[in-house]
C-alpha positions as CSV (number, residue, x, y, z in Angstrom):
1,M,74.5,133.5,77.0
2,T,76.3,136.9,78.6
3,T,79.3,138.5,77.9
4,N,82.4,139.1,79.8
5,N,81.9,142.2,80.5
6,E,77.9,141.9,81.5
7,Q,79.9,139.3,84.2
8,Q,81.8,141.7,85.7
9,Y,79.0,144.3,85.6
10,N,76.5,141.6,87.3
11,R,79.4,140.4,89.9
12,Q,80.0,144.4,90.7
13,V,76.2,145.0,91.1
14,G,76.1,141.9,93.3
15,V,73.9,140.1,90.9
16,E,75.0,136.7,89.8
17,E,73.2,134.2,87.5
18,T,71.7,131.6,89.0
19,E,72.5,127.5,88.3
20,E,69.5,125.9,86.9
21,P,68.5,124.6,90.8
22,K,69.0,120.7,91.2
23,F,67.1,118.5,92.7
24,E,67.5,115.5,95.1
25,N,65.9,112.5,94.9
26,S,64.8,110.4,97.5
27,L,63.6,106.6,98.2
28,T,63.1,105.9,101.9
29,F,60.8,103.4,103.8
30,S,59.1,103.4,107.2
31,D,60.5,100.9,110.0
32,I,57.3,98.9,109.9
33,V,57.9,98.3,105.4
34,I,61.2,96.1,106.9
35,E,59.7,94.5,109.4
36,K,57.2,93.3,107.9
37,I,59.2,92.2,105.1
38,A,61.5,90.7,107.7
39,A,58.7,89.0,108.8
40,I,56.6,87.5,106.6
41,S,60.3,85.9,105.0
42,A,61.2,84.6,108.5
43,R,57.8,82.6,108.3
44,E,58.3,80.6,105.2
45,I,61.3,79.2,106.5
46,K,60.5,75.5,107.6
47,G,61.4,74.8,111.1
48,I,60.5,78.4,112.3
49,L,56.8,77.8,114.1
50,D,56.3,81.3,114.5
51,M,57.3,84.8,115.8
52,K,57.4,86.0,119.4
53,G,56.3,90.1,120.1
54,G,57.1,92.0,122.9
55,F,54.2,93.4,125.4
56,T,52.4,94.8,122.8
57,S,51.9,91.8,120.3
58,A,50.8,89.9,123.7
59,I,47.9,92.5,124.0
60,T,46.7,92.5,120.1
61,D,47.1,88.2,119.8
62,R,44.5,88.4,122.7
63,F,41.9,90.4,120.8
64,G,42.4,88.2,118.1
65,S,44.4,90.2,116.0
66,D,47.2,89.2,113.3
67,N,50.4,91.9,114.1
68,L,52.3,90.8,111.0
69,T,55.7,92.6,112.6
70,K,55.4,90.1,115.4
71,G,58.9,89.5,116.6
72,V,60.8,91.6,114.7
73,S,62.4,94.9,115.3
74,V,64.6,96.8,112.7
75,E,67.1,99.6,112.3
76,V,66.7,101.4,108.9
77,G,69.4,104.2,107.7
78,E,69.3,105.4,104.6
79,K,71.1,102.4,102.8
80,Q,71.2,99.8,105.4
81,A,69.3,97.8,107.3
82,A,70.0,96.0,111.2
83,I,66.7,93.3,112.2
84,D,66.4,91.3,115.4
85,A,63.9,89.1,114.9
86,R,62.2,86.4,117.9
87,V,60.9,82.8,117.0
88,I,59.9,79.8,118.0
89,I,61.5,76.9,116.2
90,E,60.0,74.1,115.8
91,Y,61.9,70.6,118.3
92,K,64.4,68.7,115.7
93,Q,65.2,71.3,114.0
94,S,68.5,72.7,113.5
95,A,68.9,76.0,114.8
96,P,72.1,77.5,112.6
97,V,70.8,75.9,109.7
98,I,67.0,78.1,110.1
99,F,69.5,81.7,111.4
100,K,71.5,80.4,107.8
101,R,68.7,80.7,105.8
102,L,66.7,83.3,107.6
103,T,69.4,85.3,107.1
104,Q,69.8,84.4,103.7
105,I,66.2,85.0,103.1
106,I,66.1,88.1,104.8
107,Q,69.2,90.1,103.0
108,E,67.3,88.7,99.7
109,Q,64.2,89.8,100.2
110,V,65.0,93.3,101.5
111,L,67.5,94.4,99.0
112,H,65.0,93.4,96.4
113,M,62.0,95.1,97.6
114,T,64.2,98.0,99.3
115,G,67.6,98.2,97.4
116,L,68.2,98.6,101.4
117,H,71.6,96.2,102.3
118,V,71.2,94.0,105.2
119,V,74.7,93.8,107.7
120,E,73.3,92.5,110.5
121,V,70.4,89.7,111.1
122,N,70.5,88.4,114.8
123,M,68.0,85.6,115.3
124,H,66.8,84.9,119.5
125,V,65.0,82.0,120.1
126,E,62.7,82.3,122.6
127,D,60.6,78.8,122.5
128,V,61.0,75.5,121.2
129,M,57.8,73.1,120.8
130,T,56.3,70.5,119.4
131,E,54.4,71.4,116.0
132,K,51.6,69.4,117.8
133,E,52.1,71.4,120.8
134,Y,52.1,74.6,118.8
135,L,48.7,74.4,117.2
136,Q,47.4,72.6,120.3
137,S,48.8,76.4,122.1
138,K,47.4,78.3,119.6
139,Q,44.1,76.6,119.5
140,T,43.9,77.3,122.6
141,R,44.4,80.9,122.9
142,R,41.7,81.1,119.9
143,N,39.6,79.6,122.4
144,T,40.1,82.2,125.6
145,T,39.2,84.6,123.3
146,T,36.4,83.0,122.0
147,D,35.0,82.4,125.9
148,K,36.1,86.2,126.5
149,E,33.9,87.4,123.6
150,I,30.9,85.3,124.3
151,Q,30.8,86.6,127.8
C-alpha cells in the first residue's frame, strides 16, 4: 500500500497506480442457432405440416438436403430476439391456436436454451394442405429428385 506522499509524488510525475484490469464476459449466439431452435420447436406443434423456405431453400430441397432452418428468419440482439416463421398448416386446424402455441414454445425454448427474450413472433401461413396432400407432395418431390439423380 502506498502512502499519501507517494501517491502525491506519483500524480506529480504522471505515474498513476493501475487498477486491476476488469474483464467483461459475454455470451452471444449466431442467428442460425436461434433459427434452428425456433424451427425445431415449430416442427413439434400439431397442425404445422412443414416450414416454407425461400429461394435458397427450394434449391436445397431439390438436391435432397434437409435445411433445419427452412422457413425461419430471426433478428438477434444482445438480450432479445424477433422471429418470423413461414408455415404450411394442416387443413381443419386452427391457425390462431397454432400461432399461440408456436409463440409460447419458441419463447420458452429460446429463453431456456439461450437466455434471450423473444419479443416478437410472426407467423405467415404460406399454404394449407390436408395431411394426405402434404405426404403426396413430399413423395413427389422425393421421386423427382431420385429420377434426376438416376439420369
